[in-house]
Biotite code that builds the C-alpha atoms (Angstrom):
import biotite.structure as struc

atoms = struc.array([
    struc.Atom([124.589, 228.736, 4.215], chain_id="A", res_id=1, res_name="MET", atom_name="CA", element="C"),
    struc.Atom([124.274, 225.697, 5.532], chain_id="A", res_id=2, res_name="SER", atom_name="CA", element="C"),
    struc.Atom([123.416, 223.791, 9.371], chain_id="A", res_id=3, res_name="GLU", atom_name="CA", element="C"),
    struc.Atom([125.620, 223.260, 11.789], chain_id="A", res_id=4, res_name="ILE", atom_name="CA", element="C"),
    struc.Atom([125.222, 220.293, 13.807], chain_id="A", res_id=5, res_name="SER", atom_name="CA", element="C"),
    struc.Atom([125.974, 219.610, 16.805], chain_id="A", res_id=6, res_name="HIS", atom_name="CA", element="C"),
    struc.Atom([126.237, 216.201, 18.614], chain_id="A", res_id=7, res_name="GLY", atom_name="CA", element="C"),
    struc.Atom([125.311, 214.798, 22.253], chain_id="A", res_id=8, res_name="ILE", atom_name="CA", element="C"),
    struc.Atom([127.572, 217.594, 24.768], chain_id="A", res_id=9, res_name="GLY", atom_name="CA", element="C"),
    struc.Atom([128.666, 219.740, 22.619], chain_id="A", res_id=10, res_name="GLU", atom_name="CA", element="C"),
    struc.Atom([128.175, 223.129, 21.020], chain_id="A", res_id=11, res_name="GLY", atom_name="CA", element="C"),
    struc.Atom([127.648, 226.004, 22.353], chain_id="A", res_id=12, res_name="PRO", atom_name="CA", element="C"),
    struc.Atom([124.272, 226.214, 25.250], chain_id="A", res_id=13, res_name="ALA", atom_name="CA", element="C"),
    struc.Atom([120.782, 226.591, 24.293], chain_id="A", res_id=14, res_name="THR", atom_name="CA", element="C"),
    struc.Atom([118.353, 227.676, 27.186], chain_id="A", res_id=15, res_name="ARG", atom_name="CA", element="C"),
    struc.Atom([115.895, 225.212, 28.223], chain_id="A", res_id=16, res_name="PHE", atom_name="CA", element="C"),
    struc.Atom([112.729, 225.262, 30.998], chain_id="A", res_id=17, res_name="SER", atom_name="CA", element="C"),
    struc.Atom([112.300, 222.569, 31.994], chain_id="A", res_id=18, res_name="VAL", atom_name="CA", element="C"),
    struc.Atom([110.091, 221.542, 35.822], chain_id="A", res_id=19, res_name="LEU", atom_name="CA", element="C"),
    struc.Atom([110.727, 219.880, 38.251], chain_id="A", res_id=20, res_name="LEU", atom_name="CA", element="C"),
    struc.Atom([109.250, 217.849, 41.164], chain_id="A", res_id=21, res_name="PRO", atom_name="CA", element="C"),
    struc.Atom([109.963, 220.032, 44.252], chain_id="A", res_id=22, res_name="GLU", atom_name="CA", element="C"),
    struc.Atom([111.674, 217.652, 45.642], chain_id="A", res_id=23, res_name="GLY", atom_name="CA", element="C"),
    struc.Atom([113.789, 217.161, 43.461], chain_id="A", res_id=24, res_name="THR", atom_name="CA", element="C"),
    struc.Atom([114.847, 219.931, 42.485], chain_id="A", res_id=25, res_name="ALA", atom_name="CA", element="C"),
    struc.Atom([115.708, 221.189, 46.947], chain_id="A", res_id=26, res_name="ARG", atom_name="CA", element="C"),
    struc.Atom([117.769, 217.003, 46.460], chain_id="A", res_id=27, res_name="ALA", atom_name="CA", element="C"),
    struc.Atom([119.284, 218.418, 43.112], chain_id="A", res_id=28, res_name="VAL", atom_name="CA", element="C"),
    struc.Atom([120.029, 222.536, 45.035], chain_id="A", res_id=29, res_name="ARG", atom_name="CA", element="C"),
    struc.Atom([121.204, 220.536, 48.292], chain_id="A", res_id=30, res_name="GLU", atom_name="CA", element="C"),
    struc.Atom([124.166, 217.858, 45.919], chain_id="A", res_id=31, res_name="ARG", atom_name="CA", element="C"),
    struc.Atom([125.401, 220.367, 44.156], chain_id="A", res_id=32, res_name="VAL", atom_name="CA", element="C"),
    struc.Atom([124.512, 224.287, 44.377], chain_id="A", res_id=33, res_name="GLY", atom_name="CA", element="C"),
    struc.Atom([123.210, 226.299, 42.563], chain_id="A", res_id=34, res_name="LYS", atom_name="CA", element="C"),
    struc.Atom([125.371, 226.719, 40.320], chain_id="A", res_id=35, res_name="ARG", atom_name="CA", element="C"),
    struc.Atom([126.481, 223.882, 38.977], chain_id="A", res_id=36, res_name="GLN", atom_name="CA", element="C"),
    struc.Atom([122.967, 223.092, 38.253], chain_id="A", res_id=37, res_name="LEU", atom_name="CA", element="C"),
    struc.Atom([123.115, 224.056, 34.592], chain_id="A", res_id=38, res_name="SER", atom_name="CA", element="C"),
    struc.Atom([125.982, 221.660, 34.942], chain_id="A", res_id=39, res_name="ALA", atom_name="CA", element="C"),
    struc.Atom([124.275, 218.543, 36.953], chain_id="A", res_id=40, res_name="PHE", atom_name="CA", element="C"),
    struc.Atom([121.311, 219.316, 34.380], chain_id="A", res_id=41, res_name="ILE", atom_name="CA", element="C"),
    struc.Atom([122.921, 218.562, 31.134], chain_id="A", res_id=42, res_name="ALA", atom_name="CA", element="C"),
    struc.Atom([124.777, 215.532, 32.543], chain_id="A", res_id=43, res_name="GLU", atom_name="CA", element="C"),
    struc.Atom([122.540, 213.805, 33.683], chain_id="A", res_id=44, res_name="ALA", atom_name="CA", element="C"),
    struc.Atom([119.795, 214.156, 30.379], chain_id="A", res_id=45, res_name="VAL", atom_name="CA", element="C"),
    struc.Atom([123.295, 213.768, 28.054], chain_id="A", res_id=46, res_name="GLU", atom_name="CA", element="C"),
    struc.Atom([123.355, 210.235, 30.020], chain_id="A", res_id=47, res_name="ARG", atom_name="CA", element="C"),
    struc.Atom([119.359, 209.413, 29.032], chain_id="A", res_id=48, res_name="GLU", atom_name="CA", element="C"),
    struc.Atom([119.878, 209.983, 26.775], chain_id="A", res_id=49, res_name="LEU", atom_name="CA", element="C"),
    struc.Atom([123.126, 208.433, 25.628], chain_id="A", res_id=50, res_name="ARG", atom_name="CA", element="C"),
    struc.Atom([121.330, 205.188, 27.382], chain_id="A", res_id=51, res_name="GLY", atom_name="CA", element="C"),
    struc.Atom([118.256, 205.242, 24.913], chain_id="A", res_id=52, res_name="ARG", atom_name="CA", element="C"),
    struc.Atom([120.070, 205.445, 21.916], chain_id="A", res_id=53, res_name="ILE", atom_name="CA", element="C"),
    struc.Atom([122.457, 202.263, 23.130], chain_id="A", res_id=54, res_name="LEU", atom_name="CA", element="C"),
    struc.Atom([119.461, 201.309, 24.186], chain_id="A", res_id=55, res_name="ASP", atom_name="CA", element="C"),
    struc.Atom([117.590, 201.279, 20.824], chain_id="A", res_id=56, res_name="GLU", atom_name="CA", element="C"),
    struc.Atom([120.705, 199.326, 19.362], chain_id="A", res_id=57, res_name="TYR", atom_name="CA", element="C"),
    struc.Atom([120.467, 196.634, 21.482], chain_id="A", res_id=58, res_name="LEU", atom_name="CA", element="C"),
    struc.Atom([117.137, 195.394, 20.715], chain_id="A", res_id=59, res_name="ALA", atom_name="CA", element="C"),
    struc.Atom([118.436, 196.474, 16.799], chain_id="A", res_id=60, res_name="ASP", atom_name="CA", element="C"),
    struc.Atom([120.553, 194.507, 17.128], chain_id="A", res_id=61, res_name="CYS", atom_name="CA", element="C"),
    struc.Atom([118.758, 192.332, 19.236], chain_id="A", res_id=62, res_name="GLU", atom_name="CA", element="C"),
    struc.Atom([116.036, 191.709, 16.190], chain_id="A", res_id=63, res_name="GLN", atom_name="CA", element="C"),
    struc.Atom([118.376, 191.254, 13.409], chain_id="A", res_id=64, res_name="ARG", atom_name="CA", element="C"),
    struc.Atom([120.752, 188.388, 15.877], chain_id="A", res_id=65, res_name="ASN", atom_name="CA", element="C"),
    struc.Atom([118.956, 186.680, 17.994], chain_id="A", res_id=66, res_name="GLY", atom_name="CA", element="C"),
    struc.Atom([118.932, 187.665, 22.106], chain_id="A", res_id=67, res_name="SER", atom_name="CA", element="C"),
    struc.Atom([122.068, 188.654, 23.564], chain_id="A", res_id=68, res_name="VAL", atom_name="CA", element="C"),
    struc.Atom([123.121, 186.453, 25.960], chain_id="A", res_id=69, res_name="SER", atom_name="CA", element="C"),
    struc.Atom([125.121, 187.448, 28.938], chain_id="A", res_id=70, res_name="LEU", atom_name="CA", element="C"),
    struc.Atom([127.636, 185.274, 28.986], chain_id="A", res_id=71, res_name="GLU", atom_name="CA", element="C"),
    struc.Atom([131.028, 186.255, 27.839], chain_id="A", res_id=72, res_name="VAL", atom_name="CA", element="C"),
    struc.Atom([130.826, 185.566, 24.618], chain_id="A", res_id=73, res_name="SER", atom_name="CA", element="C"),
    struc.Atom([132.724, 186.295, 21.507], chain_id="A", res_id=74, res_name="GLU", atom_name="CA", element="C"),
    struc.Atom([131.712, 189.286, 19.397], chain_id="A", res_id=75, res_name="PRO", atom_name="CA", element="C"),
    struc.Atom([128.483, 188.432, 16.433], chain_id="A", res_id=76, res_name="ARG", atom_name="CA", element="C"),
    struc.Atom([130.248, 189.471, 13.260], chain_id="A", res_id=77, res_name="GLN", atom_name="CA", element="C"),
    struc.Atom([127.767, 193.487, 12.898], chain_id="A", res_id=78, res_name="GLY", atom_name="CA", element="C"),
    struc.Atom([127.017, 194.652, 16.547], chain_id="A", res_id=79, res_name="CYS", atom_name="CA", element="C"),
])
């Protein structure tokens, strides 16, 4: 039997227990309410993961091709 691999934001929900500072938990509850708490946290975690993946990609690209300029220019081959 093969194991199914789900990407970020895909697949069935899995129970996952986390601890948050009280102030953060209160702010989230006030902003989204109890019914949307899980969805809010899932979306925040997905954004963080995608951001870290992008950071890793850019660091690898810079290591292979030199630093990325902040100026708009023609894309480099391979990045």
